[in-house]
Backbone as CSV, one residue per row, in Angstrom:
resi,resn,N_x,N_y,N_z,CA_x,CA_y,CA_z,C_x,C_y,C_z
1,MET,174.741,131.424,88.273,174.854,130.007,88.517,175.711,129.350,87.433
2,TYR,175.442,129.661,86.170,176.206,129.032,85.095,177.673,129.437,85.140
3,ASP,177.951,130.677,85.527,179.344,131.120,85.633,180.121,130.293,86.644
4,SER,179.451,129.800,87.666,180.137,129.004,88.687,180.609,127.652,88.141
5,LEU,180.100,127.250,86.991,180.487,125.968,86.402,181.713,126.063,85.503
6,VAL,182.145,127.273,85.189,183.280,127.467,84.288,184.522,126.743,84.800
7,ASP,184.760,126.770,86.078,185.953,126.150,86.662,185.695,124.749,87.209
8,SER,184.563,124.158,86.865,184.266,122.813,87.369,185.173,121.784,86.696
9,ILE,185.239,120.613,87.286,186.096,119.556,86.747,185.450,118.832,85.561
10,TYR,184.210,119.119,85.279,183.484,118.407,84.226,183.754,119.011,82.858
11,ASP,183.928,118.142,81.868,184.173,118.588,80.498,182.883,118.885,79.751
12,GLU,181.816,118.169,80.097,180.526,118.343,79.444,179.461,118.602,80.503
13,ILE,178.581,119.567,80.218,177.583,119.964,81.200,176.223,120.075,80.535
14,VAL,175.206,119.513,81.183,173.829,119.669,80.733,173.221,120.822,81.527
15,CYS,172.771,121.839,80.812,172.145,123.010,81.430,170.646,122.936,81.212
16,VAL,169.889,123.285,82.226,168.435,123.291,82.129,167.940,124.676,82.514
17,VAL,167.145,125.272,81.627,166.587,126.597,81.881,165.092,126.435,82.085
18,LEU,164.656,126.736,83.310,163.255,126.572,83.675,162.551,127.923,83.743
19,THR,161.255,127.859,83.950,160.416,129.049,84.039,161.048,130.131,84.895
20,GLY,160.904,131.362,84.481,161.442,132.475,85.250,161.476,133.749,84.433
21,MET,161.656,134.839,85.143,161.690,136.143,84.492,163.128,136.514,84.136
22,GLY,163.268,137.332,83.128,164.575,137.871,82.790,165.325,137.051,81.770
23,ALA,166.564,137.464,81.559,167.405,136.798,80.567,168.831,136.631,81.074
24,ASP,169.038,136.709,82.375,170.385,136.615,82.916,171.025,135.250,82.672
25,GLY,170.218,134.216,82.555,170.754,132.891,82.257,171.407,132.826,80.894
26,THR,170.942,133.630,79.965,171.511,133.654,78.613,172.976,134.060,78.668
27,LYS,173.267,135.102,79.385,174.651,135.570,79.513,175.538,134.492,80.136
28,GLY,175.027,133.835,81.169,175.792,132.772,81.818,176.056,131.598,80.907
29,ILE,175.066,131.219,80.117,175.244,130.091,79.199,176.212,130.448,78.074
30,VAL,176.128,131.667,77.578,177.081,132.106,76.545,178.505,132.016,77.089
31,ASN,178.721,132.484,78.292,180.048,132.429,78.898,180.488,130.991,79.142
32,LEU,179.615,130.174,79.666,179.956,128.772,79.935,180.326,128.042,78.653
33,ALA,179.627,128.323,77.568,179.896,127.660,76.286,181.283,127.991,75.744
34,LYS,181.866,129.068,76.182,183.225,129.425,75.770,184.263,128.515,76.421
35,HIS,183.874,127.876,77.530,184.822,127.094,78.321,184.523,125.596,78.364
36,LYS,183.281,125.226,78.138,182.872,123.823,78.278,181.967,123.417,77.125
37,LYS,181.919,122.125,76.883,180.929,121.587,75.952,179.620,121.508,76.734
38,ILE,178.572,122.154,76.217,177.302,122.160,76.939,176.166,121.675,76.050
39,TYR,175.129,121.211,76.699,173.887,120.807,76.051,172.789,121.510,76.836
40,VAL,171.971,122.292,76.154,170.998,123.136,76.835,169.571,122.674,76.563
41,ILE,168.847,122.433,77.643,167.427,122.070,77.574,166.637,123.241,78.146
42,ALA,165.655,123.717,77.378,164.802,124.799,77.848,163.378,124.285,78.036
43,GLN,162.742,124.745,79.080,161.342,124.398,79.327,160.466,125.070,78.271
44,ASN,159.456,124.359,77.807,158.581,124.929,76.782,157.621,125.955,77.364
45,GLU,157.035,126.746,76.485,156.143,127.809,76.917,154.891,127.274,77.599
46,ALA,154.342,126.186,77.071,153.087,125.647,77.602,153.184,125.248,79.074
47,SER,154.342,124.767,79.508,154.463,124.318,80.896,155.139,125.343,81.807
48,SER,155.516,126.491,81.261,156.164,127.543,82.053,155.124,128.467,82.683
49,THR,155.363,128.851,83.911,154.535,129.866,84.548,154.901,131.232,83.968
50,VAL,156.200,131.483,83.855,156.718,132.691,83.215,157.740,132.232,82.186
51,TYR,157.500,132.523,80.920,158.335,131.991,79.839,159.536,132.881,79.516
52,GLY,159.908,133.788,80.389,160.985,134.731,80.114,162.348,134.102,79.881
53,MET,162.870,133.379,80.856,164.210,132.799,80.725,164.292,131.743,79.632
54,PRO,163.366,130.782,79.596,163.444,129.806,78.504,163.300,130.468,77.131
55,ARG,162.452,131.465,77.028,162.280,132.175,75.754,163.576,132.869,75.340
56,ALA,164.241,133.516,76.270,165.490,134.215,75.959,166.544,133.247,75.429
57,ILE,166.640,132.088,76.043,167.592,131.068,75.591,167.221,130.581,74.196
58,TYR,165.943,130.321,73.991,165.464,129.842,72.688,165.709,130.891,71.606
59,GLU,165.328,132.121,71.873,165.466,133.178,70.867,166.929,133.499,70.562
60,ALA,167.811,133.247,71.492,169.240,133.458,71.264,169.862,132.293,70.498
61,GLY,169.074,131.247,70.247,169.577,130.082,69.516,170.523,129.225,70.334
62,LEU,170.374,129.258,71.635,171.296,128.550,72.513,170.806,127.194,72.998
63,CYS,169.539,126.874,72.774,169.048,125.600,73.312,169.139,124.499,72.266
64,ASP,169.479,123.338,72.757,169.547,122.149,71.912,168.213,121.425,71.885
65,GLU,167.409,121.694,72.900,166.140,120.987,73.042,165.173,121.830,73.859
66,VAL,163.907,121.783,73.486,162.841,122.434,74.230,161.832,121.351,74.578
67,CYS,161.455,121.251,75.860,160.499,120.206,76.208,159.630,120.617,77.396
68,ASP,158.585,119.866,77.577,157.646,120.065,78.663,158.331,119.777,79.998
69,LEU,157.928,120.485,81.035,158.496,120.291,82.365,158.479,118.822,82.779
70,ASN,157.399,118.125,82.466,157.269,116.717,82.857,158.248,115.795,82.139
71,ASP,158.883,116.270,81.073,159.818,115.441,80.306,161.282,115.793,80.551
72,ILE,161.545,116.838,81.289,162.922,117.299,81.442,163.804,116.273,82.152
73,ALA,163.343,115.676,83.229,164.161,114.678,83.942,164.523,113.516,83.025
74,LYS,163.572,113.070,82.234,163.826,111.972,81.285,164.883,112.372,80.260
75,GLU,164.813,113.600,79.776,165.770,114.068,78.775,167.169,114.227,79.367
76,ILE,167.256,114.674,80.600,168.558,114.761,81.263,169.154,113.369,81.394
77,THR,168.348,112.441,81.842,168.805,111.059,82.022,169.309,110.471,80.712
78,LYS,168.577,110.693,79.635,169.007,110.201,78.316,170.328,110.838,77.895
79,LYS,170.447,112.126,78.114,171.647,112.842,77.669,172.894,112.422,78.419
80,VAL,172.786,112.149,79.699,173.965,111.769,80.465,174.247,110.268,80.410
81,GLY,173.416,109.534,79.691,173.674,108.118,79.454,173.381,107.205,80.617
82,VAL,172.446,107.582,81.481,172.107,106.741,82.619,171.268,105.559,82.180
83,LEU,170.380,105.775,81.229,169.533,104.677,80.744,169.929,104.228,79.385
C-alpha cells in the first residue's frame, strides 16, 4: 500500500499503521520516505488487537507518534491542518 504512494502527486503524506500481524508495512514506509516527506502515526499496544505492525514501525524508529486508536483521527486532523 505504501509503495503505491511513491508516485502520488502529494509532497507530504501522513501514514497510519494500525493493528496487524507482520512487518511488511515497515519496508513500504522505508521506501516511501526515500521519495516523500512523511509523518508516521502508529497505534499503541494497549488498543491493538495484534501489535505486530505498529511494533515493527516503532522498533525501527520510523514513527513520529504513537497513540490510542480512539485518538488517531484527531491526530491526523491536527497534522493535516484541518482544525
